C-alpha positions in Angstrom: 29.9 38.3 17.4 29.9 41.6 16.5 30.1 44.6 18.6 26.5 46.3 18.3 25.2 48.7 21.0 22.2 48.3 23.8 19.8 49.6 22.1 16.2 49.0 20.4 17.4 49.2 16.8 19.6 46.1 17.9 17.6 44.2 20.4 14.9 44.1 16.3 18.0 43.1 14.3 18.6 40.0 16.4 14.9 39.1 16.6 15.2 39.3 13.2 18.4 37.0 13.0 16.4 34.8 14.9 17.8 35.1 18.7 17.1 35.8 22.0 19.4 38.7 23.2 19.9 40.0 27.0 22.0 42.6 28.4 24.4 41.4 31.0 25.6 43.6 33.5 29.9 42.6 33.9 30.2 44.3 37.6 26.5 42.5 39.0 25.7 40.1 36.6 21.7 41.5 35.9 19.8 40.4 33.0 17.6 43.0 30.6 15.2 41.3 28.4 15.1 43.8 26.4 18.1 44.7 26.2 19.6 48.3 28.1 22.6 49.6 28.3 22.4 51.1 32.3 22.4 48.4 35.1 19.7 49.1 37.4 20.9 47.1 39.6 24.2 48.5 40.5 24.7 51.3 37.5 26.9 50.1 36.4 27.7 50.7 32.3 30.2 47.7 31.5 27.3 45.1 29.6 27.4 41.8 27.3 24.9 40.9 24.4 23.6 37.6 26.0 21.6 34.5 24.0 18.4 33.7 25.8 18.0 30.1 25.2 14.1 30.8 25.3 12.6 28.2 27.4 10.5 29.2 30.3 6.8 29.4 31.5 4.0 31.6 31.4 2.9 33.8 34.8 0.5 35.3 33.5 -2.1 35.9 30.6 -5.0 37.9 29.3 -7.0 37.1 26.4 -8.2 40.7 23.7 -10.4 40.8 21.7 -10.2 44.0 20.7 -6.9 45.4 19.4 -4.9 48.0 17.4 -5.5 48.0 14.2 -2.5 45.7 13.5 -3.9 42.9 15.3 -7.4 43.4 13.3 -5.5 42.9 10.4 -4.0 39.7 11.1 -7.6 38.6 11.9 -8.3 38.8 15.6 -11.5 40.3 17.0 -14.1 39.4 19.2 -14.6 36.6 17.8 -11.0 35.4 18.2 -8.7 36.8 20.3 -5.8 36.7 20.7 -3.0 35.9 23.8 -0.6 38.0 25.4 1.8 36.8 28.2 5.1 37.4 30.8 7.0 34.4 30.3 10.2 34.0 33.0 12.9 32.2 31.3 15.0 29.6 32.5 17.5 32.3 33.2 14.2 34.2 35.7 14.0 36.8 33.3 10.5 38.2 32.4 9.8 39.3 29.1 5.8 40.2 28.3 5.1 39.0 24.3 2.3 37.1 22.3 1.6 33.6 23.3 0.9 31.2 20.3 -0.3 27.2 20.8 -3.6 28.1 23.4 -7.1 28.8 22.7 -7.8 32.3 23.1 -12.0 31.3 23.4 -11.4 29.4 26.5 -9.1 31.1 28.4 -9.9 29.0 31.1 -8.3 26.2 29.5 -4.8 28.8 30.2 -2.8 27.9 33.5 0.0 29.8 34.6 3.9 27.3 34.1 2.1 25.8 30.6 5.8 25.2 29.3 6.5 27.9 26.9 9.4 28.9 23.6 10.7 31.1 21.6 8.3 31.5 18.5 10.1 34.7 16.1 7.1 35.5 14.3 7.2 36.9 10.6 5.4 39.9 8.9 5.8 41.7 5.9 8.1 41.6 2.9 12.0 42.9 2.5 12.5 46.0 3.9 8.7 46.3 6.0 9.7 42.8 7.5 9.6 42.9 10.7 9.7 40.4 13.5 7.9 39.7 16.7 8.6 37.7 20.2 6.1 35.1 20.5 6.1 32.4 23.0 4.4 29.0 21.8 2.6 26.6 24.4 
């Protein structure tokens, strides 16, 4: 794998390639997602890229009816809320992302512990394309 700096730009490039990449401290083994260049556990700076399996479970969520402009442009509003949640990955780390495949109009049906799998949402075209991290129930 090519060497990339541990930055938000590299993280976004990996998402565009449909790879969920984090960093691991070579000294103490701590994992970070999004990646960090310095370990917050032992303060080591010898990090390596590690690809996450992309499987986990839902540990927290909220359904949002009044979102930012880019979510409104995607069609989300009071009648069509979206779900944002915390996924705990099999590797033991947690990440916040959009949760797809749940009934956001009935949040009482969304259950903590629901199995999740990574999903990459591509928006825009050519140079304006962005990839957003999501998980599907």
